[in-house]
C-alpha positions as CSV (number, residue, x, y, z in Angstrom):
1,M,-0.2,-0.3,-0.1
2,R,1.1,3.4,-0.9
3,F,0.7,6.0,2.3
4,V,-2.0,8.0,0.5
5,Q,-4.1,5.2,0.4
6,I,-3.6,4.7,4.3
7,K,-4.1,8.4,4.8
8,T,-7.4,8.1,3.2
9,L,-8.1,5.2,5.1
10,V,-7.7,6.4,8.7
11,A,-9.6,9.5,7.5
12,K,-12.8,7.3,7.5
13,G,-12.1,5.8,11.1
14,E,-12.3,2.4,12.4
15,S,-14.9,0.1,10.9
16,E,-15.8,-3.8,10.7
17,R,-12.9,-4.1,8.4
18,L,-10.1,-1.7,9.9
19,E,-9.1,-1.6,13.1
20,L,-6.2,1.6,13.7
21,K,-3.1,1.1,16.4
22,K,-0.8,3.7,17.6
23,S,2.4,1.5,17.7
24,T,3.0,-2.2,18.1
25,G,2.8,-1.8,21.9
26,E,-0.4,-2.6,21.2
27,L,0.4,-5.8,19.1
28,R,-1.6,-8.5,21.0
29,A,-4.9,-6.4,20.4
30,G,-4.1,-6.0,16.8
31,C,-3.3,-10.0,16.6
32,Q,-7.1,-10.4,18.4
33,T,-8.6,-8.3,15.8
34,L,-7.1,-10.1,13.2
35,C,-8.3,-13.4,14.7
36,A,-11.4,-11.6,14.2
37,F,-11.1,-10.3,10.8
38,L,-10.3,-14.0,9.7
39,N,-13.5,-15.4,11.5
40,G,-15.7,-12.9,9.5
41,T,-14.5,-11.4,5.8
42,G,-11.3,-10.2,6.1
43,G,-10.1,-6.4,7.2
44,K,-6.5,-4.7,7.9
45,V,-4.8,-3.3,11.3
46,I,-2.7,-0.5,11.0
47,F,0.1,0.2,13.3
48,G,1.2,3.7,13.7
49,A,-2.2,5.5,13.4
50,T,-4.8,6.5,15.7
51,E,-8.7,6.3,16.4
52,S,-8.7,9.9,16.2
53,G,-7.0,10.4,12.4
54,R,-3.6,11.3,13.7
55,I,-0.4,9.4,11.9
56,P,2.5,9.6,13.5
57,G,3.7,6.1,12.6
58,Q,6.9,4.4,14.5
59,D,10.1,2.9,14.5
60,V,10.3,-0.3,12.8
61,T,13.3,-2.7,13.2
62,D,14.3,-6.2,13.0
63,M,13.1,-6.8,16.0
64,T,9.9,-5.4,15.8
65,Q,9.3,-7.5,12.5
66,R,10.2,-10.8,14.4
67,E,7.7,-9.9,17.4
68,I,5.3,-9.5,14.7
69,A,5.9,-13.0,13.1
70,E,6.3,-14.5,16.6
71,A,2.6,-13.0,17.6
72,L,1.2,-14.2,14.4
73,K,2.3,-17.6,14.7
74,R,-0.2,-17.9,17.6
75,I,-3.2,-17.7,15.5
76,E,-4.4,-21.4,14.6
77,P,-4.7,-22.8,12.0
78,A,-2.0,-21.0,9.9
79,A,-3.5,-18.0,8.5
80,K,-2.7,-16.1,5.5
81,I,-1.7,-12.5,6.8
82,G,-0.2,-10.1,4.5
83,M,2.1,-7.5,5.6
84,S,3.2,-4.1,4.2
85,I,5.5,-1.8,5.6
86,V,4.9,1.7,4.2
87,P,7.4,4.8,4.4
88,M,6.1,8.2,5.5
89,P,7.1,11.2,3.9
90,Q,9.7,13.1,4.8
91,S,10.2,11.2,8.3
92,S,12.1,8.1,9.1
93,K,8.9,6.7,10.8
94,R,7.0,3.7,9.1
95,L,3.5,2.4,9.2
96,I,2.8,-1.1,9.1
97,V,0.1,-2.9,7.6
98,L,-1.3,-6.2,8.6
99,E,-4.0,-7.5,6.3
100,A,-6.3,-10.9,7.0
101,R,-7.2,-12.6,4.1
102,P,-9.9,-15.6,5.8
103,I,-10.2,-19.1,4.3
104,A,-13.9,-19.7,5.2
105,T,-13.3,-23.6,5.5
106,H,-10.2,-23.0,8.2
107,Q,-12.9,-20.9,10.6
108,P,-13.0,-20.7,13.4
109,Y,-9.7,-19.2,13.8
110,L,-8.0,-18.8,17.3
111,Y,-5.3,-16.5,18.9
112,D,-3.7,-17.9,21.8
113,G,-6.6,-20.3,22.1
114,R,-9.6,-18.2,21.9
115,A,-12.1,-17.3,19.0
116,Y,-12.8,-13.7,18.7
117,M,-15.2,-11.8,16.4
118,R,-16.1,-8.4,14.9
119,V,-19.4,-6.2,16.1
120,G,-19.5,-2.9,14.1
121,S,-15.8,-1.6,15.1
122,T,-15.4,-3.4,18.0
123,T,-13.2,-6.6,18.7
124,T,-14.8,-8.9,21.3
125,A,-14.4,-12.5,22.6
126,M,-16.8,-14.7,20.4
127,P,-19.7,-16.2,22.7
128,R,-19.8,-20.0,23.4
129,E,-22.7,-20.7,21.2
130,R,-21.3,-19.0,18.2
131,L,-18.1,-20.6,18.5
132,L,-19.8,-24.3,18.7
133,Q,-21.8,-23.3,15.4
134,A,-18.7,-22.8,13.6
135,L,-16.7,-25.7,15.0
136,N,-19.9,-27.6,13.7
137,D,-19.6,-25.9,10.3
138,G,-16.1,-26.8,10.1
139,A,-16.6,-30.2,11.1
140,H,-19.0,-31.1,8.2
141,P,-17.5,-31.1,4.6
142,D,-21.0,-29.7,3.5
143,G,-20.4,-27.1,5.4
144,H,-23.4,-24.9,7.4
145,W,-26.2,-26.9,9.1
146,E,-28.5,-26.5,6.1
147,K,-26.4,-27.6,3.5
148,Q,-25.7,-31.1,5.6
149,S,-27.2,-34.4,4.5
150,A,-30.6,-35.1,6.4
151,R,-30.4,-37.9,8.7
152,G,-32.9,-40.7,8.0
153,Y,-34.9,-38.8,5.0
154,S,-35.5,-40.0,1.3
155,I,-37.1,-38.0,-1.1
156,N,-40.1,-40.1,-0.3
157,D,-40.2,-38.1,3.0
158,L,-40.8,-34.9,1.4
159,S,-44.4,-33.5,0.6
160,R,-44.5,-33.5,-3.4
161,S,-47.7,-31.5,-3.2
162,L,-45.9,-28.5,-1.5
163,V,-42.9,-28.5,-3.6
164,R,-45.5,-28.4,-6.5
165,D,-47.4,-25.7,-4.5
166,I,-44.0,-23.7,-4.3
167,V,-43.3,-24.0,-8.0
168,R,-46.7,-22.7,-8.8
169,R,-46.6,-19.8,-6.4
170,G,-42.8,-19.1,-7.9
171,M,-44.3,-19.0,-11.8
172,A,-47.1,-16.5,-10.8
173,A,-44.8,-14.3,-8.9
174,K,-42.4,-14.6,-12.0
175,R,-39.6,-15.9,-9.9
176,I,-39.6,-19.4,-11.2
177,R,-39.5,-20.5,-15.0
178,S,-41.5,-23.0,-16.2
179,I,-40.5,-26.2,-14.1
180,A,-43.7,-27.5,-13.3
181,S,-43.7,-30.5,-15.8
182,E,-40.2,-31.6,-14.0
183,K,-39.9,-34.5,-11.6
184,I,-39.6,-33.5,-7.9
185,P,-36.2,-34.6,-7.6
186,D,-34.9,-32.2,-10.6
187,I,-36.9,-29.3,-8.9
188,L,-35.4,-30.2,-5.4
189,R,-31.6,-30.4,-7.3
190,K,-32.4,-27.2,-8.7
191,F,-33.5,-25.6,-5.5
192,G,-30.3,-27.0,-4.1
193,L,-32.1,-29.4,-1.8
194,L,-29.9,-32.6,-2.7
195,N,-27.0,-34.2,-2.0
196,G,-25.9,-36.7,-4.0
197,G,-29.6,-37.7,-4.7
198,K,-30.8,-37.5,-0.8
199,P,-32.6,-34.5,1.1
200,N,-30.3,-32.0,3.4
201,N,-31.3,-30.4,6.1
202,A,-32.8,-27.6,4.4
203,A,-34.9,-29.9,2.6
204,V,-36.1,-31.8,5.6
205,V,-36.8,-28.0,7.3
206,L,-38.8,-26.8,4.0
207,F,-41.3,-29.8,3.0
208,A,-41.2,-32.9,5.3
209,K,-44.5,-34.5,5.4
210,E,-43.6,-35.3,9.1
211,V,-40.6,-34.0,11.5
212,S,-38.8,-36.7,13.2
213,G,-37.5,-36.5,16.7
214,D,-34.1,-35.4,15.0
215,Y,-35.1,-32.5,14.1
216,P,-36.7,-30.7,17.7
217,Q,-35.7,-27.3,15.9
218,C,-38.8,-27.5,13.6
219,R,-40.6,-26.3,16.0
220,L,-43.0,-23.5,17.0
221,H,-44.3,-22.5,20.7
222,M,-47.2,-20.1,20.6
223,A,-49.3,-18.5,23.7
224,R,-51.8,-16.0,24.7
225,F,-51.1,-14.5,28.3
226,Q,-53.3,-12.5,30.6
227,G,-52.2,-9.0,30.9
228,I,-48.4,-7.7,30.1
229,D,-46.7,-10.7,31.8
230,K,-46.3,-14.7,31.5
231,R,-48.2,-15.3,35.1
232,E,-51.6,-15.8,33.4
233,I,-52.0,-17.8,30.4
234,I,-55.1,-17.5,28.4
235,D,-54.5,-20.1,25.7
236,E,-51.3,-22.0,25.1
237,Y,-51.1,-24.3,22.1
238,P,-48.3,-27.6,22.6
239,P,-45.0,-26.7,21.0
240,T,-46.1,-27.8,17.3
241,T,-43.7,-29.5,14.9
242,G,-43.5,-29.1,11.3
243,N,-42.0,-27.9,8.1
244,A,-41.5,-24.0,8.0
245,F,-44.6,-23.5,5.6
246,D,-47.1,-25.7,8.3
247,L,-45.6,-23.7,11.2
248,L,-46.3,-20.2,9.2
249,D,-50.2,-21.6,8.9
250,E,-49.9,-22.2,12.4
251,A,-48.9,-19.1,13.5
252,M,-51.2,-17.0,11.6
253,I,-54.2,-19.0,12.5
254,F,-53.2,-18.3,16.1
255,L,-52.6,-14.7,15.7
256,R,-55.9,-14.2,13.5
257,K,-57.7,-16.5,16.5
258,H,-56.4,-13.5,19.0
259,I,-55.8,-10.5,17.5
260,P,-59.2,-8.8,17.7
261,V,-60.7,-7.7,14.2
262,S,-63.0,-4.4,13.8
263,M,-65.5,-4.2,10.9
264,R,-65.8,-1.2,8.6
265,V,-68.6,-0.1,6.3
266,I,-67.0,0.9,3.0
267,S,-68.7,4.0,2.0
268,G,-71.2,3.6,-0.8
269,Q,-71.4,-0.4,-0.5
270,L,-73.3,-2.7,1.4
271,Q,-70.2,-4.6,2.4
272,H,-68.2,-4.8,5.6
273,V,-64.5,-5.2,5.7
274,E,-62.8,-6.8,8.6
275,E,-59.6,-5.0,9.9
276,P,-57.3,-6.9,12.5
277,L,-55.9,-4.4,15.1
278,L,-52.6,-5.3,13.9
279,P,-51.7,-5.5,10.5
280,M,-51.6,-9.2,9.2
281,D,-48.7,-8.8,6.8
282,A,-46.5,-7.3,9.3
283,L,-46.9,-10.4,11.7
284,R,-46.6,-12.8,8.7
285,E,-43.3,-11.3,7.9
286,A,-42.2,-11.3,11.4
287,V,-43.0,-15.0,11.6
288,T,-41.6,-16.1,8.1
289,N,-38.4,-14.1,8.7
290,A,-38.0,-15.8,12.2
291,L,-38.7,-19.4,10.2
292,C,-36.0,-18.3,7.5
293,H,-33.3,-16.8,9.6
294,R,-33.5,-18.8,13.0
295,E,-30.3,-20.6,14.2
296,Y,-31.2,-24.4,13.3
297,S,-28.3,-25.8,14.3
298,E,-29.6,-25.1,18.2
299,Y,-31.5,-28.0,19.1
300,N,-33.2,-26.8,22.3
301,T,-35.0,-23.6,21.4
302,D,-38.1,-22.8,19.6
303,V,-39.4,-20.0,17.4
304,T,-42.2,-18.3,19.5
305,V,-45.0,-16.2,19.1
306,Q,-46.3,-14.5,22.5
307,I,-49.4,-12.2,22.7
308,Y,-50.1,-10.0,25.7
309,D,-52.7,-7.4,26.2
310,N,-50.4,-4.3,25.5
311,R,-47.8,-6.3,23.0
312,V,-47.2,-9.2,20.3
313,E,-43.6,-10.4,20.4
314,V,-42.0,-12.9,17.8
315,W,-39.0,-14.6,19.5
316,N,-36.2,-16.1,16.8
317,P,-33.1,-18.2,18.0
318,G,-30.0,-16.8,16.7
319,R,-28.1,-13.6,16.6
320,L,-28.2,-10.9,13.8
321,P,-25.5,-11.4,11.1
322,E,-22.0,-9.4,12.0
323,R,-22.5,-6.6,9.4
324,L,-26.1,-5.6,10.6
325,S,-27.2,-4.0,13.7
326,I,-30.2,-3.3,15.2
327,S,-30.0,0.3,14.0
328,K,-29.6,-0.8,10.7
329,L,-32.8,-2.9,10.5
330,K,-35.2,0.3,9.8
331,R,-33.1,1.7,7.2
332,P,-32.1,0.3,3.7
333,H,-29.4,-2.7,4.2
334,E,-27.9,-5.6,3.0
335,S,-29.8,-8.7,2.5
336,I,-27.3,-11.5,4.9
337,P,-29.3,-14.6,5.1
338,R,-28.3,-16.8,7.6
339,N,-30.1,-20.2,6.0
340,P,-29.7,-19.0,2.3
341,L,-30.7,-22.2,1.1
342,I,-34.2,-22.1,3.0
343,A,-34.6,-18.0,2.3
344,K,-34.0,-18.6,-1.6
345,V,-37.4,-21.2,-1.3
346,F,-39.1,-18.5,0.4
347,Y,-38.0,-16.2,-2.0
348,L,-39.1,-18.0,-5.0
349,G,-42.4,-18.8,-3.4
350,G,-43.1,-15.1,-3.0
351,F,-43.2,-15.5,0.7
352,I,-40.2,-12.7,1.2
353,E,-38.6,-10.5,-0.6
354,A,-34.8,-10.9,-1.6
355,W,-33.2,-7.5,-0.8
356,G,-32.9,-7.0,3.1
357,R,-36.6,-5.6,2.9
358,G,-38.4,-7.6,5.5
359,T,-37.8,-5.6,9.0
360,L,-38.6,-2.1,6.5
361,D,-41.8,-3.7,5.4
362,I,-42.8,-4.7,9.0
363,V,-42.2,-0.8,10.1
364,R,-44.1,0.4,7.1
365,Y,-47.0,-2.0,7.7
366,C,-47.3,-0.6,11.3
367,V,-47.2,3.2,10.7
368,E,-49.6,3.0,7.8
369,A,-52.0,1.1,10.0
370,G,-51.5,4.1,12.8
371,H,-49.4,1.8,15.2
372,P,-45.7,2.8,16.8
373,E,-43.1,1.5,15.1
374,P,-42.2,-1.9,16.3
375,E,-39.1,-2.5,18.5
376,F,-36.3,-4.9,17.4
377,E,-34.2,-6.4,20.1
378,E,-31.3,-8.9,20.9
379,D,-31.4,-10.5,24.0
380,H,-28.7,-13.6,24.9
381,G,-28.7,-15.0,21.4
382,T,-32.3,-14.4,20.6
383,F,-33.8,-11.7,18.4
384,I,-37.0,-10.3,18.9
385,V,-39.7,-8.3,16.9
386,R,-42.0,-6.5,19.6
387,F,-45.4,-5.4,18.0
388,I,-47.2,-2.2,20.3
389,P,-50.7,-1.8,19.1
390,R,-52.2,1.7,19.3
391,T,-54.9,0.4,21.8
392,P,-54.7,-2.7,24.0
393,L,-55.6,-5.8,22.5
394,G,-57.8,-6.4,25.4
395,R,-59.5,-10.0,25.8
396,T,-59.1,-13.0,23.8
397,A,-61.9,-13.7,21.1
398,S,-64.8,-15.5,22.6
399,S,-66.4,-18.4,20.5
400,K,-69.3,-16.2,20.2
401,D,-67.2,-13.8,18.5
402,L,-65.6,-16.2,16.2
403,R,-68.7,-17.4,14.8
404,A,-70.0,-14.4,13.8
405,G,-70.9,-14.1,10.3
406,L,-70.2,-17.6,9.6
407,T,-72.5,-19.2,6.8
408,E,-75.1,-22.1,7.5
409,R,-72.7,-24.4,5.7
410,Q,-70.0,-23.9,7.9
411,R,-72.0,-23.8,11.0
412,R,-73.2,-27.5,10.1
413,I,-69.5,-28.5,9.5
414,L,-69.0,-27.2,13.2
415,A,-71.9,-29.1,14.4
416,L,-70.7,-32.3,12.7
417,L,-67.7,-32.2,14.7
418,E,-69.0,-31.6,18.0
419,P,-69.3,-35.2,18.8
420,A,-65.7,-36.4,17.6
421,P,-63.0,-35.6,14.8
422,L,-63.9,-36.5,11.7
423,S,-61.9,-37.0,8.2
424,P,-62.9,-35.1,5.2
425,P,-64.6,-37.8,3.3
426,E,-66.5,-38.5,6.4
427,I,-67.6,-34.6,6.7
428,I,-68.6,-34.8,3.1
429,G,-70.7,-38.0,3.7
430,L,-72.6,-36.7,6.5
431,L,-73.1,-33.1,4.7
432,E,-76.5,-32.0,3.2
433,P,-76.7,-31.4,0.4
434,R,-73.3,-32.9,-0.9
435,I,-70.0,-30.9,-1.8
436,S,-66.7,-31.5,-3.4
437,L,-63.5,-32.2,-1.3
438,R,-62.4,-28.7,-3.0
439,T,-65.4,-26.9,-1.4
440,L,-64.9,-28.5,1.7
441,E,-61.2,-27.6,1.8
442,R,-62.4,-24.0,1.2
443,E,-64.9,-24.1,4.0
444,I,-62.0,-25.6,6.3
445,R,-59.6,-22.8,5.5
446,A,-62.1,-20.2,6.6
447,L,-62.7,-22.2,9.9
448,R,-59.3,-22.6,10.8
449,G,-58.6,-19.0,9.9
450,R,-61.2,-18.2,12.7
451,G,-59.0,-20.6,15.1
452,L,-62.4,-22.8,15.2
453,V,-61.1,-25.9,14.1
454,Q,-57.8,-27.6,13.7
455,R,-56.0,-30.3,12.2
456,Q,-54.8,-33.6,13.8
457,G,-53.2,-36.8,12.5
458,P,-50.6,-37.2,9.5
459,D,-51.1,-36.4,5.9
460,H,-52.3,-39.6,5.1
461,A,-54.9,-39.8,7.9
462,V,-56.1,-36.4,8.5
463,V,-58.9,-35.5,10.7
464,W,-60.6,-32.4,11.9
465,S,-61.5,-31.2,15.1
466,L,-62.9,-28.4,17.2
467,V,-61.0,-26.1,19.1
468,K,-62.2,-26.4,22.6
469,N,-60.4,-23.9,24.5
470,I,-61.7,-20.9,23.0
471,G,-62.9,-18.1,25.8
472,A,-66.5,-18.1,26.5
């Protein structure tokens, strides 16, 4: 590097890829930062410049260079560190530039037996869970958890109908070319979901018919609390296990059940419009982001939806990527998906946007509906989206509220399910007049959206039952 280039860098100040040290008297701290750069996307440490922008330089002797070489040997595994000694104009002083060039397959890097990471312009020790994730990724030839081969799954264990549905949605959104006629293995291969002809973990998260006990992280926990704390529970669903698209559906059903709805008359029309107190598009975006970006290598934590009288919270296991911060989420920012394969399929299916717009859309939906901006927070390795409605949510919806406005046919279906759960063919056989399976699916979807019925059993033996725990 040339002095003029360094002067330009120093003038910009420290960043996530630049550290300034007054001299090699701070060599140890500088090497910790190099380790952090190696565990990220690389960066430079300049000795002879200060955070305030001064460039005093320093004396560089053979001993100085030997000390640097010895210090760099304490980085494990052996790292590629470039070194430049740059003379200063009209001075005997020098600047030393050390540049870290990471090799992803060698991460995590350690300095003196400890791993470091870069958060903005600060170097910090890598948290235990982050280190375990890096070690886990490095131990597998497939790299990241979502790319690793699935345990105990074949293509036959994936929902072909769901794969086809995502393709249809993607074609309608003009994000997928016409591949509807292609075979399922070929579609999965184009999505990046097969390793040697067998599903990887991302395929299980997205399309598993049934999720086995080997994947406890494919789970959602939902509860409606009385008041503003967790002391009294009004309604709690047992942790729900399933593929990501099924979990998204379940979350939206639960939210629709507990978010109050008002009726608005459209001027000049004999028509009523239902308006939930909180915008469902914003809630859906938050849950979708949680399912896409959660840390799936953490087995003992769930995505959670928590509803209180004064707020709704969506909790997502996993920290923000290094290059993002809470403050960046409310302004345009780059998209850094934690699980690129999972996020890619959600994008192709039209569930998310590709360019980091998710949090911006959440904010926009809330503000346009007259609510305060939602809050984003990180707490002990968990990312939280907090919605604060302009008026309290109040009590949970009662059975009478939920049944208001049902059609006669929908009421008959509920009456049939009162004694015991029924399969779709059984419901069709008992209904008068008879209806088609497609019509029944439409009616069940409407009842499920109000939180009145729930699905039980696997795909091949599904039955529908009444939800019994609705407020009186």
